[in-house]
mmCIF file as gemmi writes it, N, C-alpha and C atoms, coordinates in Angstrom:
data_model
loop_
_atom_site.group_PDB
_atom_site.id
_atom_site.type_symbol
_atom_site.label_atom_id
_atom_site.label_alt_id
_atom_site.label_comp_id
_atom_site.label_asym_id
_atom_site.label_entity_id
_atom_site.label_seq_id
_atom_site.pdbx_PDB_ins_code
_atom_site.Cartn_x
_atom_site.Cartn_y
_atom_site.Cartn_z
_atom_site.occupancy
_atom_site.B_iso_or_equiv
_atom_site.pdbx_formal_charge
_atom_site.auth_seq_id
_atom_site.auth_asym_id
_atom_site.pdbx_PDB_model_num
ATOM 1 N N . MET Axp A 1 ? 0.85 -1.218 0 1 0 ? 1 A 1
ATOM 2 C CA . MET Axp A 1 ? 0 0 0 1 0 ? 1 A 1
ATOM 3 C C . MET Axp A 1 ? 0.878 1.257 0 1 0 ? 1 A 1
ATOM 4 N N . GLY Axp A 2 ? 2.044 1.117 0.557 1 0 ? 2 A 1
ATOM 5 C CA . GLY Axp A 2 ? 2.95 2.272 0.59 1 0 ? 2 A 1
ATOM 6 C C . GLY Axp A 2 ? 3.283 2.728 -0.824 1 0 ? 2 A 1
ATOM 7 N N . LYS Axp A 3 ? 3.249 1.776 -1.757 1 0 ? 3 A 1
ATOM 8 C CA . LYS Axp A 3 ? 3.562 2.122 -3.153 1 0 ? 3 A 1
ATOM 9 C C . LYS Axp A 3 ? 2.555 3.13 -3.688 1 0 ? 3 A 1
ATOM 10 N N . SER Axp A 4 ? 1.273 2.857 -3.433 1 0 ? 4 A 1
ATOM 11 C CA . SER Axp A 4 ? 0.232 3.766 -3.927 1 0 ? 4 A 1
ATOM 12 C C . SER Axp A 4 ? 0.439 5.168 -3.35 1 0 ? 4 A 1
ATOM 13 N N . LYS Axp A 5 ? 0.824 5.222 -2.084 1 0 ? 5 A 1
ATOM 14 C CA . LYS Axp A 5 ? 1.033 6.515 -1.439 1 0 ? 5 A 1
ATOM 15 C C . LYS Axp A 5 ? 2.191 7.25 -2.13 1 0 ? 5 A 1
ATOM 16 N N . ARG Axp A 6 ? 3.226 6.498 -2.456 1 0 ? 6 A 1
ATOM 17 C CA . ARG Axp A 6 ? 4.39 7.088 -3.104 1 0 ? 6 A 1
ATOM 18 C C . ARG Axp A 6 ? 4.001 7.683 -4.462 1 0 ? 6 A 1
ATOM 19 N N . LEU Axp A 7 ? 3.183 6.956 -5.198 1 0 ? 7 A 1
ATOM 20 C CA . LEU Axp A 7 ? 2.75 7.44 -6.506 1 0 ? 7 A 1
ATOM 21 C C . LEU Axp A 7 ? 1.935 8.72 -6.337 1 0 ? 7 A 1
ATOM 22 N N . ARG Axp A 8 ? 1.089 8.716 -5.315 1 0 ? 8 A 1
ATOM 23 C CA . ARG Axp A 8 ? 0.239 9.878 -5.075 1 0 ? 8 A 1
ATOM 24 C C . ARG Axp A 8 ? 1.124 11.123 -4.819 1 0 ? 8 A 1
ATOM 25 N N . ARG Axp A 9 ? 2.176 10.914 -4.061 1 0 ? 9 A 1
ATOM 26 C CA . ARG Axp A 9 ? 3.059 12.035 -3.739 1 0 ? 9 A 1
ATOM 27 C C . ARG Axp A 9 ? 3.71 12.567 -5.037 1 0 ? 9 A 1
ATOM 28 N N . ASP Axp A 10 ? 4.01 11.657 -5.938 1 0 ? 10 A 1
ATOM 29 C CA . ASP Axp A 10 ? 4.635 12.068 -7.204 1 0 ? 10 A 1
ATOM 30 C C . ASP Axp A 10 ? 3.646 12.889 -8.042 1 0 ? 10 A 1
ATOM 31 N N . GLY Axp A 11 ? 2.376 12.524 -7.959 1 0 ? 11 A 1
ATOM 32 C CA . GLY Axp A 11 ? 1.361 13.262 -8.733 1 0 ? 11 A 1
ATOM 33 C C . GLY Axp A 11 ? -0.036 12.852 -8.3 1 0 ? 11 A 1
ATOM 34 N N . THR Axp A 12 ? -0.618 11.888 -9.025 1 0 ? 12 A 1
ATOM 35 C CA . THR Axp A 12 ? -1.952 11.427 -8.646 1 0 ? 12 A 1
ATOM 36 C C . THR Axp A 12 ? -2.21 10.054 -9.247 1 0 ? 12 A 1
ATOM 37 N N . SER Axp A 13 ? -1.164 9.229 -9.287 1 0 ? 13 A 1
ATOM 38 C CA . SER Axp A 13 ? -1.312 7.891 -9.843 1 0 ? 13 A 1
ATOM 39 C C . SER Axp A 13 ? -1.87 6.926 -8.803 1 0 ? 13 A 1
ATOM 40 N N . ASP Axp A 14 ? -2.125 7.44 -7.587 1 0 ? 14 A 1
ATOM 41 C CA . ASP Axp A 14 ? -2.661 6.567 -6.541 1 0 ? 14 A 1
ATOM 42 C C . ASP Axp A 14 ? -3.965 5.927 -7.027 1 0 ? 14 A 1
ATOM 43 N N . ARG Axp A 15 ? -4.808 6.691 -7.694 1 0 ? 15 A 1
ATOM 44 C CA . ARG Axp A 15 ? -6.093 6.14 -8.179 1 0 ? 15 A 1
ATOM 45 C C . ARG Axp A 15 ? -5.813 5.095 -9.262 1 0 ? 15 A 1
ATOM 46 N N . SER Axp A 16 ? -4.884 5.387 -10.142 1 0 ? 16 A 1
ATOM 47 C CA . SER Axp A 16 ? -4.567 4.454 -11.223 1 0 ? 16 A 1
ATOM 48 C C . SER Axp A 16 ? -4.067 3.132 -10.634 1 0 ? 16 A 1
ATOM 49 N N . ASP Axp A 17 ? -3.222 3.225 -9.602 1 0 ? 17 A 1
ATOM 50 C CA . ASP Axp A 17 ? -2.674 2.035 -8.969 1 0 ? 17 A 1
ATOM 51 C C . ASP Axp A 17 ? -3.789 1.245 -8.274 1 0 ? 17 A 1
ATOM 52 N N . ALA Axp A 18 ? -4.713 1.947 -7.65 1 0 ? 18 A 1
ATOM 53 C CA . ALA Axp A 18 ? -5.803 1.307 -6.926 1 0 ? 18 A 1
ATOM 54 C C . ALA Axp A 18 ? -6.742 0.622 -7.924 1 0 ? 18 A 1
ATOM 55 N N . ALA Axp A 19 ? -6.947 1.271 -9.04 1 0 ? 19 A 1
ATOM 56 C CA . ALA Axp A 19 ? -7.856 0.716 -10.038 1 0 ? 19 A 1
ATOM 57 C C . ALA Axp A 19 ? -7.262 -0.584 -10.567 1 0 ? 19 A 1
């Protein structure tokens, strides 16, 4: 889950990763 958070910090890929 930490990966999604990292992506979110970079921009907004958290949703893409979750999807």
